[in-house]
Structures are given as structure tokens and as C-alpha cells.
Residue frames relative to the residue before (quaternion, step in Angstrom):
aa qw qx qy qz dx dy dz
M 1.0000 0.0000 0.0000 0.0000 0.00 0.00 0.00
P 0.4488 -0.6853 0.5040 0.2736 3.57 -0.80 1.11
V 0.5971 -0.5849 0.4293 0.3420 3.62 -1.14 0.79
T 0.6502 0.5399 -0.3263 0.4235 3.61 1.03 -0.76
D 0.4817 0.6548 -0.4414 0.3799 3.59 1.22 0.06
A 0.5361 0.6323 -0.3384 0.4453 3.46 1.48 -0.60
V 0.7118 0.4402 -0.3056 0.4541 3.71 0.97 -0.41
Q 0.3193 0.7600 -0.4939 0.2765 3.57 1.36 0.28
P 0.4064 -0.7165 0.5045 0.2587 3.61 -0.86 0.82
P 0.6521 -0.4551 0.3758 0.4759 3.68 -1.16 0.17
L 0.1045 -0.8060 0.5827 0.0002 3.52 -0.97 1.01
T 0.4959 -0.6083 0.5312 0.3191 3.52 -1.26 0.57
P 0.6377 -0.5260 0.3654 0.4279 3.58 -1.06 0.15
A 0.5920 0.5312 -0.3584 0.4888 3.60 1.19 -0.60
E 0.7018 0.4735 -0.2986 0.4405 3.49 0.81 -0.92
R 0.6013 0.5584 -0.3397 0.4596 3.56 1.10 -0.76
A 0.6705 0.5045 -0.3244 0.4367 3.61 0.88 -0.86
I 0.6306 0.5139 -0.3358 0.4748 3.64 1.09 -0.65
V 0.6250 0.5427 -0.3060 0.4703 3.58 0.96 -0.93
K 0.6545 0.5194 -0.3016 0.4593 3.57 0.92 -0.99
S 0.6476 0.5346 -0.3479 0.4169 3.59 0.91 -0.87
Y 0.6741 0.4974 -0.2642 0.4779 3.56 1.23 -0.60
G 0.5591 -0.5943 0.3821 0.4339 3.61 1.34 -0.26
G 0.7412 -0.3585 0.2144 0.5255 3.60 1.14 0.10
W 0.7295 -0.4679 0.2876 0.4076 3.46 -1.38 0.33
T 0.6281 0.5678 -0.3256 0.4208 3.58 0.93 -0.79
Y 0.7079 0.4459 -0.2336 0.4955 3.51 0.90 -1.04
F 0.5922 0.5375 -0.3781 0.4662 3.63 1.07 -0.57
L 0.6886 0.4696 -0.2986 0.4648 3.62 0.84 -0.91
M 0.6762 0.5177 -0.2922 0.4352 3.47 0.89 -0.94
S 0.5792 0.5973 -0.3546 0.4266 3.55 1.13 -0.61
F 0.7212 0.3698 -0.2100 0.5468 3.57 1.28 -0.57
G 0.5573 -0.6430 0.3448 0.3962 3.55 1.22 0.31
L 0.4574 0.6912 -0.4182 0.3717 3.54 1.34 0.52
E 0.2522 -0.7634 0.5602 0.1997 3.62 -1.12 0.40
P 0.4603 -0.7462 0.4113 0.2492 3.50 -0.50 1.30
W 0.6624 0.5028 -0.3326 0.4447 3.67 1.03 -0.34
E 0.5989 0.5264 -0.3472 0.4936 3.55 1.31 -0.08
K 0.4239 -0.7454 0.4467 0.2552 3.56 -0.52 1.09
D 0.6634 0.4874 -0.3213 0.4681 3.61 0.98 -0.68
D 0.6361 0.5066 -0.3428 0.4703 3.57 1.13 -0.57
A 0.6331 0.5446 -0.3152 0.4508 3.54 1.13 -0.82
D 0.6141 0.5557 -0.2955 0.4762 3.52 1.15 -0.85
Q 0.6950 0.4664 -0.2842 0.4676 3.52 0.94 -0.93
G 0.6350 0.5124 -0.3433 0.4651 3.57 1.15 -0.60
K 0.6094 0.5033 -0.3826 0.4784 3.62 0.98 -0.51
R 0.6577 0.4932 -0.3437 0.4540 3.69 0.91 -0.63
I 0.6094 0.5348 -0.3358 0.4794 3.47 1.05 -0.62
L 0.6598 0.5177 -0.2953 0.4576 3.50 0.94 -0.97
E 0.6445 0.5302 -0.3088 0.4563 3.55 1.01 -0.92
A 0.6402 0.5241 -0.3122 0.4669 3.54 1.10 -0.79
F 0.6131 0.5254 -0.3611 0.4666 3.56 0.96 -0.72
V 0.6744 0.4842 -0.3140 0.4605 3.61 0.78 -0.89
R 0.6277 0.5128 -0.3376 0.4786 3.61 0.95 -0.77
G 0.6336 0.5322 -0.3190 0.4621 3.63 0.96 -0.73
E 0.6546 0.4851 -0.3101 0.4899 3.57 0.97 -0.87
E 0.6664 0.5031 -0.3324 0.4385 3.61 0.85 -0.71
D 0.6225 0.5687 -0.3075 0.4411 3.52 1.12 -0.80
S 0.7113 0.4765 -0.2598 0.4465 3.51 1.06 -0.95
E 0.6314 0.5604 -0.3603 0.3969 3.66 1.13 -0.32
């Protein structure tokens, strides 16, 4: 687990499941070209994650 996973914000169980599927917070952010140690990037990653969860809820 990369040390930058420690800067992961609080996540809901649904968000945590998505992040886990990417291998962790660091890999989730990096898959979108974001850097986990940059606050603006982490904030953007959280918004992306929230959109993923909303998309899953809409499809159910």
C-alpha cells in the first residue's frame, strides 16, 4: 500500500468499494492523472468518486 493512501478522505462504504477496486486511493487518483498529495487533485478525486456512486445508485 502506498504511503499516500494515508491521505485518503473519509469514505462511505460504496466509495470505499470503488477505491478498493482500483487498488487504493493513490491508484484511484493516479488513474485519472491526479496526484494524491495535491489537495486540489484529492478534492477533484473525491468529486469523481461521488459521481461514480451516484451513477451506480441511478442504475439500480
